C-alpha positions as a printed NumPy array, in Angstrom:
array([[ 22.267, -29.815,  -3.257],
       [ 19.903, -27.03 ,  -1.948],
       [ 17.225, -26.017,  -4.549],
       [ 17.635, -22.231,  -6.824],
       [ 14.291, -21.332,  -5.418],
       [ 15.175, -22.056,  -1.369],
       [ 18.653, -19.925,  -1.572],
       [ 17.315, -17.507,  -3.473],
       [ 14.366, -16.448,  -1.335],
       [ 17.27 , -17.425,   2.524],
       [ 19.352, -14.938,   0.521],
       [ 16.291, -12.278,   0.251],
       [ 14.743, -12.836,   3.382],
       [ 18.804, -12.654,   5.43 ],
       [ 19.057,  -9.102,   3.603],
       [ 15.192,  -7.494,   4.615],
       [ 16.378,  -8.684,   8.398],
       [ 19.856,  -6.922,   7.996],
       [ 17.982,  -4.006,   5.981],
       [ 15.551,  -3.77 ,   8.989],
       [ 18.511,  -4.01 ,  11.765],
       [ 20.425,  -0.836,   9.899],
       [ 16.955,   1.331,  10.717],
       [ 17.043,   0.055,  14.252],
       [ 20.685,   0.722,  14.743],
       [ 20.141,   4.54 ,  13.071],
       [ 16.73 ,   5.151,  15.419],
       [ 19.064,   3.872,  18.329],
       [ 21.627,   6.579,  17.622],
       [ 18.934,   9.299,  16.432],
       [ 17.466,   8.517,  19.855],
       [ 20.774,   8.812,  21.546],
       [ 21.265,  11.979,  20.071],
       [ 18.012,  13.776,  20.321],
       [ 17.704,  12.407,  23.925],
       [ 21.331,  13.719,  24.849],
       [ 20.587,  16.859,  27.48 ],
       [ 17.247,  17.321,  26.489],
       [ 13.353,  16.601,  28.838],
       [ 10.795,  15.174,  26.333],
       [ 11.762,  11.511,  25.639],
       [ 12.943,  10.521,  22.712],
       [ 11.577,   7.182,  22.372],
       [ 14.687,   4.108,  21.902],
       [ 14.318,   1.124,  20.125],
       [ 14.14 ,  -0.863,  23.356],
       [ 11.62 ,   1.645,  25.084],
       [  9.329,   1.196,  22.053],
       [  9.643,  -2.287,  21.072],
       [  8.85 ,  -2.739,  25.313],
       [  5.721,  -0.686,  24.938],
       [  4.143,  -2.182,  22.011],
       [  4.426,  -6.05 ,  23.927],
       [  2.449,  -4.843,  26.605],
       [ -0.186,  -3.379,  24.42 ],
       [ -0.296,  -5.703,  22.174],
       [ -1.029,  -8.047,  25.864],
       [ -4.058,  -6.439,  26.228],
       [ -2.98 ,  -2.987,  28.2  ],
       [ -5.595,  -0.016,  26.895],
       [ -4.887,   2.663,  24.796],
       [ -7.021,   5.701,  24.024],
       [-10.145,   3.903,  24.765],
       [ -9.837,  -0.041,  23.035],
       [ -6.896,  -2.791,  22.842],
       [ -4.312,  -2.37 ,  19.921],
       [ -5.091,  -4.683,  17.973],
       [ -8.77 ,  -3.06 ,  17.775],
       [ -6.972,   0.306,  16.567],
       [ -5.284,  -2.121,  13.873],
       [ -8.214,  -3.547,  12.604],
       [-10.323,  -0.839,  12.492],
       [ -7.754,   0.576,   9.949],
       [ -7.298,  -2.139,   8.281],
       [-10.737,  -2.882,   7.443],
       [-11.315,   1.268,   6.411],
       [ -7.42 ,   0.253,   3.978],
       [ -8.942,  -2.64 ,   2.525],
       [-12.686,  -1.4  ,   1.374],
       [-11.292,   1.739,  -0.358],
       [ -9.006,  -0.181,  -1.771],
       [-10.744,  -3.295,  -2.848],
       [-12.951,  -0.254,  -4.848],
       [-10.39 ,   1.173,  -6.406],
       [ -8.753,  -1.736,  -8.204],
       [-12.044,  -2.892,  -8.611],
       [-13.116,   0.162, -10.953],
       [ -9.715,   0.968, -11.689],
       [ -8.712,  -2.661, -13.486],
       [-12.566,  -2.708, -15.59 ],
       [-11.327,   1.375, -16.52 ],
       [ -7.883,   0.68 , -17.314],
       [ -8.199,  -2.589, -19.146],
       [-10.998,  -0.218, -21.053],
       [ -8.431,   3.006, -22.027],
       [ -5.761,   0.645, -22.623],
       [ -7.953,  -1.782, -24.858],
       [-10.147,   1.715, -27.14 ],
       [ -7.472,   4.944, -27.782],
       [-10.317,   6.737, -28.006],
       [-11.059,   6.077, -24.499],
       [ -7.373,   6.786, -23.221],
       [ -7.429,   9.634, -24.556],
       [-10.94 ,  10.471, -23.323],
       [ -9.339,   9.85 , -19.644],
       [ -6.541,  10.178, -19.299],
       [ -6.134,  13.861, -18.654],
       [ -8.487,  13.176, -15.844],
       [ -6.418,  10.351, -14.257],
       [ -3.281,  12.621, -14.422],
       [ -4.862,  15.035, -12.838],
       [ -6.7  ,  12.952,  -9.986],
       [ -2.845,  11.083,  -9.306],
       [ -1.286,  14.894,  -9.244],
       [ -3.046,  15.627,  -6.381],
       [ -1.458,  14.516,  -2.349],
       [ -3.438,  12.402,  -0.65 ],
       [ -4.351,  15.479,   2.346],
       [ -5.251,  17.502,  -0.252],
       [ -8.109,  15.535,  -0.436],
       [ -9.169,  16.178,   3.505],
       [-10.726,  19.529,   2.423],
       [-12.655,  17.734,  -0.675],
       [-13.861,  15.016,   1.886],
       [-15.036,  17.267,   4.425],
       [-17.337,  18.91 ,   2.168],
       [-19.22 ,  15.836,   0.746],
       [-19.056,  13.325,   4.136],
       [-18.256,  15.56 ,   6.798],
       [-16.535,  14.264,   9.741],
       [-15.992,  10.329,   9.681],
       [-15.642,   7.066,   7.973],
       [-16.919,   8.889,   4.702],
       [-14.637,  11.028,   5.111],
       [-11.46 ,   8.34 ,   5.299],
       [-13.62 ,   6.352,   2.957],
       [-13.171,   8.983,  -0.134],
       [ -9.464,   9.466,   0.318],
       [ -8.278,   5.896,   0.308],
       [-10.671,   5.521,  -2.662],
       [ -9.794,   8.73 ,  -4.829],
       [ -5.78 ,   8.4  ,  -3.739],
       [ -5.655,   4.707,  -4.71 ],
       [ -7.007,   4.962,  -8.29 ],
       [ -5.364,   6.487,  -9.748],
       [ -1.858,   4.149, -10.108],
       [ -3.967,   1.331, -10.621],
       [ -5.585,   2.853, -13.992],
       [ -2.362,   4.306, -14.967],
       [ -0.7  ,   1.137, -14.674],
       [ -3.237,  -0.704, -15.733],
       [ -3.829,   0.843, -18.985],
       [ -0.764,   0.773, -19.076],
       [ -0.271,  -2.667, -20.063],
       [ -2.551,  -3.739, -21.776],
       [ -0.891,  -0.869, -24.314],
       [  2.167,  -2.285, -23.875],
       [  1.072,  -5.622, -25.179],
       [  3.52 ,  -7.097, -27.77 ],
       [  2.058,  -7.034, -31.082],
       [  3.084, -10.053, -32.184],
       [  0.935, -12.072, -28.734],
       [ -2.506, -10.153, -30.573],
       [ -1.112, -11.892, -34.399],
       [ -0.251, -14.881, -32.439],
       [ -3.9  , -14.72 , -30.906],
       [ -5.938, -14.136, -34.969],
       [ -3.827, -16.267, -35.936],
       [ -5.375, -19.085, -33.271],
       [ -8.975, -17.89 , -33.556],
       [ -9.654, -15.795, -31.086],
       [-11.874, -13.193, -30.312],
       [-13.494, -10.933, -28.501],
       [-13.391, -11.954, -24.476],
       [-10.734, -14.745, -25.719],
       [ -8.151, -12.856, -26.372],
       [ -8.857, -10.383, -23.683],
       [ -8.615, -13.337, -21.121],
       [ -5.682, -15.533, -22.494],
       [ -3.68 , -12.798, -23.916],
       [ -3.833,  -8.553, -22.826],
       [ -4.63 ,  -9.456, -18.792],
       [ -1.878, -12.686, -19.196],
       [  1.071,  -9.741, -21.335],
       [  0.021,  -6.725, -18.374],
       [ -0.937,  -8.604, -15.481],
       [  2.816,  -7.852, -13.764],
       [  1.809,  -4.139, -14.876],
       [ -1.72 ,  -4.469, -12.928],
       [  0.25 ,  -6.322,  -9.829],
       [  2.564,  -3.31 ,  -9.984],
       [ -0.149,  -1.163,  -9.816],
       [ -2.229,  -2.363,  -7.174],
       [  0.829,  -2.709,  -4.971],
       [  1.615,   1.009,  -5.798],
       [ -2.488,   1.954,  -4.703],
       [ -2.383,   0.022,  -1.862],
       [  0.75 ,   1.799,  -0.534],
       [ -0.755,   4.979,  -1.832],
       [ -4.072,   3.966,   0.65 ],
       [ -2.574,   2.872,   3.943],
       [ -0.56 ,   6.665,   3.764],
       [ -3.498,   9.124,   3.215],
       [ -5.388,   6.386,   6.159],
       [ -3.232,   7.345,   8.734],
       [ -3.482,  10.896,   7.53 ],
       [ -6.657,  10.995,   8.137],
       [ -7.892,   8.951,  11.084],
       [ -5.596,  12.28 ,  11.87 ],
       [ -7.233,  14.568,  10.26 ],
       [-10.813,  13.905,   9.757],
       [-12.095,  12.543,  13.459],
       [-12.213,   9.133,  13.188],
       [-12.408,   8.352,  16.36 ],
       [-10.566,   5.208,  16.981],
       [ -7.422,   3.887,  14.337],
       [ -3.908,   3.565,  14.431],
       [ -3.686,   7.601,  12.625],
       [ -6.355,   8.525,  15.971],
       [ -3.957,   7.125,  18.119],
       [ -0.801,   8.778,  17.176],
       [ -3.027,  12.173,  16.734],
       [ -4.181,  11.705,  20.34 ],
       [ -0.363,  10.877,  21.469],
       [  0.876,  13.756,  20.578],
       [ -1.262,  16.258,  22.711],
       [ -0.783,  13.955,  24.962],
       [  3.117,  13.454,  24.532],
       [  3.206,   9.805,  24.559],
       [  5.27 ,   9.078,  22.419],
       [  6.304,   5.416,  23.367],
       [  2.472,   5.335,  22.023],
       [  2.911,   7.424,  18.741],
       [  6.222,   5.217,  17.859],
       [  4.558,   2.089,  19.089],
       [  1.474,   2.381,  16.103],
       [  4.43 ,   3.475,  13.875],
       [  6.072,   0.939,  14.313],
       [  2.807,  -1.441,  12.961],
       [  2.014,   0.533,  10.735],
       [  5.794,  -0.062,   9.293],
       [  5.633,  -4.287,  10.157],
       [  2.104,  -4.487,   7.649],
       [  3.754,  -2.179,   4.712],
       [  6.549,  -4.52 ,   5.012],
       [  4.345,  -7.556,   4.804],
       [  2.553,  -6.798,   2.201],
       [  4.639,  -5.462,  -0.359],
       [  7.67 ,  -7.644,   0.517],
       [  5.623, -11.393,   1.424],
       [  1.915, -11.219,  -0.315],
       [  3.012,  -8.904,  -3.81 ],
       [  6.431, -10.925,  -3.802],
       [  4.803, -13.662,  -3.465],
       [  2.518, -13.671,  -6.112],
       [  5.135, -11.651,  -8.341],
       [  7.543, -14.138,  -8.197],
       [  4.612, -16.572,  -9.519],
       [  3.719, -14.693, -12.104],
       [  7.812, -14.405, -13.917],
       [  7.808, -17.939, -13.049],
       [  4.691, -18.774, -15.022],
       [  5.639, -16.179, -17.877],
       [  9.142, -17.149, -17.765],
       [ 10.687, -14.31 , -16.688],
       [ 13.768, -14.408, -13.528],
       [ 14.026, -12.571, -11.622],
       [ 17.448, -11.212, -11.255],
       [ 19.308, -10.947,  -7.971]])
């Protein structure tokens, strides 16, 4: 008989493929309706994928290849997210463990969290001007709050019985953190990182469109608007969605499933 884990994985992949198929079907219908009696062409899935293949084969796109635009955006994204993850997890653990730190910093974190990513544009421009610094700042400041909130929440929600068990085992100080608190809050921390990655990715594209980055996926979208090259814009949107789906549904899914199995949790299909 087929292994349960393999069967679950296959079913999940089939569902994802079916969901993507629905997206392309709705896209095709929307394009057909939009193109009826209009002079401006609304790209269909076929024309978009055809154009994307040309760019992947080396056709230049606003000064460089599409792979170079993608790599530049990914590097910017990772730098901002990495710093937010490092600071956010550390501060979240401290806030979750010490009540006075939680009371002191949670209003600040909440304030940062409720501000939309694009609202940071004027702040970023005033602090760093046009270019890389402003983009980095917007990714960092947007990614930071969800990491802190979820990490602190995971630490604070650790069952008291775990702490009593740790004291009975003679665990103290850092041993309690690494053997009890971190494992117990690991799923919450992963969820915070997942939300932060998605938030940082969205604001990265917007930042590249607004704050003067000369390369990147967001830059391609804003340039294609001026030239009415909507096939290029849609090709980039497909890349943006594909990267987001890969990180969300492959990388993070693998990490989360491994943690769940290690903790004895069964995923409900």
